[in-house]
C-alpha positions as CSV (number, residue, x, y, z in Angstrom):
1,M,30.9,33.4,8.6
2,T,34.1,34.3,6.8
3,A,34.3,38.0,5.7
4,P,34.9,38.6,2.0
5,D,38.5,39.3,1.1
6,P,38.9,43.0,0.4
7,T,41.9,42.4,-1.9
8,R,39.6,40.5,-4.2
9,R,36.4,42.6,-3.7
10,I,37.9,46.0,-4.4
11,P,39.4,45.3,-7.8
12,L,36.1,43.6,-8.9
13,L,34.0,46.6,-7.7
14,I,36.3,49.2,-9.4
15,A,36.5,47.1,-12.6
16,G,32.7,47.2,-12.9
17,E,32.7,51.0,-12.3
18,I,35.3,51.9,-14.9
19,G,34.6,49.3,-17.5
20,A,37.7,47.3,-17.1
21,R,38.8,43.8,-16.1
22,A,39.7,43.0,-12.5
23,D,43.2,42.0,-13.5
24,Q,43.8,45.4,-15.1
25,V,42.6,47.1,-11.9
26,A,44.8,44.9,-9.8
27,Q,47.9,45.8,-11.9
28,A,47.1,49.5,-11.6
29,I,46.7,49.1,-7.8
30,T,50.1,47.5,-7.5
31,L,51.7,50.4,-9.4
32,L,49.9,53.0,-7.3
33,D,50.9,51.2,-4.1
34,G,54.5,51.3,-5.4
35,G,54.4,55.1,-5.6
36,A,53.6,55.6,-9.2
37,T,51.3,58.5,-10.1
38,V,48.3,58.4,-12.3
39,P,49.9,60.5,-15.1
40,F,53.0,58.3,-15.0
41,I,51.0,55.1,-15.2
42,A,48.7,56.5,-18.0
43,R,51.7,57.5,-20.1
44,Y,54.4,55.0,-19.4
45,R,52.8,51.8,-18.1
46,K,50.0,51.2,-20.6
47,E,51.4,47.8,-21.3
48,V,51.1,46.8,-17.6
49,T,47.5,48.0,-17.2
50,S,46.5,46.8,-20.7
51,G,45.7,50.3,-21.8
52,L,43.8,52.0,-18.9
53,D,43.5,55.6,-19.8
54,D,43.9,58.7,-17.6
55,T,40.2,59.1,-16.8
56,Q,39.9,55.5,-15.8
57,L,43.0,55.6,-13.7
58,R,41.9,58.8,-11.8
59,T,38.6,57.3,-11.0
60,L,40.4,54.1,-9.9
61,A,42.7,55.9,-7.6
62,E,39.9,57.9,-6.0
63,R,37.7,54.8,-5.5
64,L,40.6,52.8,-4.2
65,V,41.1,55.3,-1.3
66,Y,37.4,55.3,-0.6
67,L,36.9,51.5,-0.7
68,R,39.9,50.8,1.4
69,E,38.6,53.2,4.0
70,L,35.2,51.5,3.7
71,E,36.7,48.0,4.2
72,A,38.7,49.2,7.3
73,R,35.5,50.7,8.7
74,R,33.6,47.5,7.9
75,A,36.1,45.4,9.8
76,A,36.0,47.8,12.8
77,I,32.2,47.8,13.0
78,R,32.0,44.0,12.7
79,D,34.6,43.6,15.5
80,S,32.8,46.2,17.7
81,I,29.4,44.5,17.4
82,A,30.9,41.1,17.8
83,S,32.6,42.2,21.0
84,Q,29.2,43.1,22.4
85,G,27.9,39.7,21.6
86,K,25.2,41.1,19.2
87,L,26.6,40.1,15.8
88,T,23.8,38.0,14.2
89,A,24.1,36.2,10.9
90,D,21.6,38.7,9.3
91,L,23.4,41.7,10.7
92,E,26.8,40.4,9.5
93,K,25.3,39.8,6.0
94,G,24.1,43.4,6.0
95,I,27.5,44.7,7.1
96,D,29.3,42.6,4.4
97,G,26.8,43.8,1.8
98,A,27.0,47.6,2.5
99,V,28.5,49.5,-0.4
100,T,28.8,53.0,1.1
101,K,30.1,54.4,4.4
102,A,26.6,55.8,5.1
103,E,25.0,52.3,4.9
104,L,27.6,51.0,7.3
105,E,27.1,53.8,9.8
106,D,23.3,53.3,9.6
107,L,23.7,49.6,10.5
108,Y,26.2,50.4,13.3
109,L,24.1,53.2,14.9
110,P,22.1,51.1,17.3
111,Y,25.3,49.4,18.5
112,K,27.6,52.4,18.6
113,P,28.8,53.1,22.2
114,K,27.1,56.3,23.4
115,R,26.3,58.3,26.5
116,R,23.1,57.5,28.3
117,T,20.2,59.0,26.3
118,R,16.7,60.0,27.4
119,A,15.5,56.9,25.5
120,M,17.8,54.7,27.6
121,I,16.5,56.3,30.8
122,A,12.9,55.8,29.6
123,R,13.5,52.1,28.9
124,E,15.1,51.8,32.4
125,N,11.9,53.3,33.8
126,G,9.9,50.6,32.1
127,L,8.4,52.6,29.3
128,G,9.5,50.4,26.4
129,P,6.2,48.4,26.4
130,L,4.3,51.7,26.3
131,A,6.2,52.8,23.2
132,E,5.5,49.5,21.6
133,A,1.8,49.7,22.5
134,I,1.5,53.2,21.0
135,L,3.1,52.0,17.7
136,Q,1.0,48.9,17.5
137,D,-2.4,50.5,18.0
138,R,-2.8,53.9,16.5
139,R,-6.5,54.0,17.4
140,A,-5.8,53.7,21.1
141,D,-5.7,56.8,23.3
142,P,-2.0,57.3,24.2
143,A,-2.9,59.1,27.4
144,A,-5.0,56.1,28.5
145,L,-2.2,53.7,27.7
146,A,0.2,55.9,29.6
147,A,-1.9,55.8,32.8
148,G,-0.8,52.3,33.5
149,Y,2.9,53.3,33.5
150,V,2.8,56.0,36.2
151,T,5.4,55.0,38.9
152,E,7.7,56.7,41.4
153,A,10.2,57.2,38.5
154,V,7.4,58.3,36.1
155,P,5.3,60.7,38.1
156,D,2.4,61.3,35.6
157,T,1.1,60.4,32.2
158,K,2.8,63.4,30.6
159,A,6.2,62.0,31.8
160,A,5.3,58.6,30.5
161,L,4.3,59.9,27.1
162,E,7.5,62.0,26.9
163,G,9.5,58.9,27.7
164,A,7.7,56.8,25.1
165,R,8.2,59.6,22.5
166,D,12.0,59.5,23.3
167,I,12.1,55.8,22.7
168,I,10.2,55.9,19.5
169,A,12.3,58.8,18.2
170,E,15.5,57.0,18.9
171,S,14.2,53.8,17.3
172,L,13.3,55.7,14.1
173,A,16.7,57.5,14.1
174,E,18.5,54.1,14.3
175,D,16.4,52.2,11.8
176,A,18.9,51.5,9.0
177,G,16.2,50.5,6.5
178,L,14.2,53.6,7.1
179,L,17.3,55.8,6.9
180,G,18.3,54.2,3.6
181,R,14.9,54.7,2.1
182,L,14.7,58.4,3.2
183,R,18.2,59.1,1.9
184,A,17.3,57.5,-1.5
185,H,14.1,59.5,-1.5
186,M,15.9,62.8,-0.8
187,Q,18.4,62.1,-3.5
188,K,15.5,61.6,-5.9
189,V,13.3,64.6,-5.0
190,A,15.3,67.1,-3.0
191,V,16.2,70.5,-4.4
192,L,19.8,71.8,-3.7
193,S,19.7,75.5,-3.1
194,A,22.7,77.9,-2.8
195,R,22.6,81.4,-1.5
196,V,25.3,84.0,-1.1
197,V,26.3,84.8,2.5
198,E,25.5,88.5,3.1
199,G,28.6,90.6,2.6
200,K,30.6,88.0,0.7
201,Q,29.5,89.1,-2.8
202,V,32.8,90.7,-3.7
203,E,35.1,88.3,-2.0
204,G,33.3,85.3,-3.5
205,A,32.7,86.7,-7.0
206,K,34.1,83.5,-8.5
207,F,31.0,81.7,-7.2
208,S,28.5,84.3,-8.5
209,D,26.7,81.7,-10.6
210,Y,25.5,80.2,-7.4
211,F,24.5,83.4,-5.4
212,A,20.8,82.5,-6.0
213,H,20.8,79.0,-7.5
214,S,18.5,76.0,-7.1
215,E,18.4,72.7,-9.0
216,S,17.4,69.1,-8.5
217,W,19.9,67.1,-6.4
218,A,19.3,64.1,-8.6
219,T,20.3,65.8,-11.8
220,A,22.9,68.3,-10.6
221,P,26.2,67.7,-12.5
222,S,29.1,66.8,-10.2
223,H,31.1,69.9,-11.2
224,R,28.3,72.2,-10.1
225,A,27.7,70.3,-6.9
226,L,31.4,70.4,-6.1
227,A,31.6,74.2,-6.9
228,M,28.7,74.8,-4.5
229,L,30.4,72.7,-1.8
230,R,33.6,74.7,-2.3
231,G,31.7,77.9,-2.0
232,R,30.2,76.7,1.3
233,N,33.6,75.6,2.6
234,E,35.0,79.0,1.8
235,G,32.2,80.7,3.7
236,V,30.7,82.4,0.6
237,L,27.6,80.2,0.1
238,S,25.0,78.7,2.3
239,L,23.5,75.4,1.1
240,D,20.1,73.9,1.8
241,L,18.4,70.6,0.8
242,E,14.7,71.3,0.4
243,V,12.2,68.4,0.5
244,D,8.4,68.5,0.4
245,A,7.5,66.8,3.7
246,E,4.2,65.7,2.2
247,A,6.1,63.8,-0.5
248,A,7.9,61.6,2.1
249,P,7.6,57.8,1.5
250,A,4.5,56.2,3.0
251,L,6.5,54.1,5.5
252,A,8.4,57.1,6.8
253,R,5.1,59.1,7.1
254,R,3.5,56.2,9.0
255,K,6.3,55.8,11.4
256,A,6.8,59.5,12.0
257,S,3.1,60.0,12.7
258,C,3.2,57.2,15.3
259,A,6.2,58.8,16.9
260,A,4.4,62.2,17.1
261,R,1.3,61.0,18.8
């Protein structure tokens, strides 16, 4: 499968986001790549960009950096998985269709080179089928299932269950679809809370509006979210995302309950 051409994809994506034509975006990209600044283009090159204004150009410039980084990461991930001989048509389609870095990393997670994990060791000890059996039949007694997997490497049912739990936990953590749904759910229902770090009240007075502040993540204006992030980065604020565990999506609850058994 031939990967989409980023030089065509990026202008099309940005054009849709800023309400412009792809050719306008392409002209602006050429000017930016040539060293022109956003204020210069907005003031002196309107005829080249067919009238893109300062706001459109600033968004364009920011998104251009992000999308180029995204495309570079997309290519690196595709090459890495292909070198492992694991790049299927469906996986490549998912990689090509990812629109954020987070989506790409979720897809790459199961294939990302890593140190030996407890789940890997458990699989080497033959506990993969036990993990699958626990997930497939929630009415079964896990301890009874585990009894058939006691070996020299797995001394008792407790060790077998711990190994199966490690396998299930890793599979959940590497499930790109589940991660995407949970992320979307958090963005919809989570509450973003900011609190002042004790002793930073005077030093961080400019962030006083957020010393005891909470609001929905979904509706938080970008300027307030950025202010809270700056406060955290300067060591003045601590931030938390609070989610009601009982409100988790049904699929996540079902999978998590299986893993906990």
